[in-house]
C-alpha positions as CSV (number, residue, x, y, z in Angstrom):
1,M,35.0,28.1,122.7
2,V,37.2,28.7,119.7
3,S,36.1,31.0,116.9
4,A,34.9,29.5,113.4
5,T,37.6,31.2,111.6
6,Q,40.3,30.1,114.0
7,Q,39.0,26.4,113.9
8,S,38.7,26.5,110.1
9,S,42.1,27.8,109.7
10,R,43.6,25.1,111.9
11,I,41.7,22.5,110.0
12,R,43.1,23.9,106.9
13,R,46.6,24.0,108.1
14,R,46.4,20.3,109.1
15,K,45.0,19.1,105.9
16,M,47.7,21.0,104.0
17,T,50.4,19.1,106.1
18,T,49.0,15.8,105.7
19,N,48.1,16.1,102.0
20,G,51.2,14.8,99.8
21,K,53.0,13.6,102.9
22,V,54.1,10.5,101.1
23,N,55.2,12.3,98.0
24,K,56.9,14.6,100.0
25,R,58.8,11.8,102.0
26,E,59.7,10.1,99.0
27,R,61.2,13.5,97.2
28,R,63.2,14.0,100.4
29,R,64.5,10.4,100.4
30,V,65.7,10.5,96.8
31,G,67.3,13.9,97.1
32,T,69.1,15.7,94.3
33,P,69.1,14.1,90.9
34,A,72.5,13.2,89.5
35,F,73.7,15.6,86.7
36,A,76.6,15.5,84.4
37,V,79.8,17.3,85.8
38,H,81.2,17.8,82.4
39,P,78.4,18.0,79.8
40,A,78.6,16.7,76.4
41,G,81.1,19.1,74.2
42,Y,83.1,20.2,77.5
43,D,86.5,21.1,76.4
44,T,89.1,20.9,79.3
45,A,91.7,22.7,77.3
46,A,89.3,25.7,76.7
47,A,90.4,29.0,78.1
48,D,87.8,29.3,80.5
49,A,87.6,25.6,81.7
50,K,87.7,25.0,85.4
51,K,91.3,24.2,86.7
52,D,91.8,21.1,88.7
């Protein structure tokens, strides 16, 4: 017979994985949000500008 602590910890772990599974899946599917490569005010002629 399994101890009560072991049983409750397994149940807790199972609930943690199932809770929010739909949200986790959607976030994985969407991926990294798009961001501006050159933000507003970026000067390509500046001394510290990235060279192509």
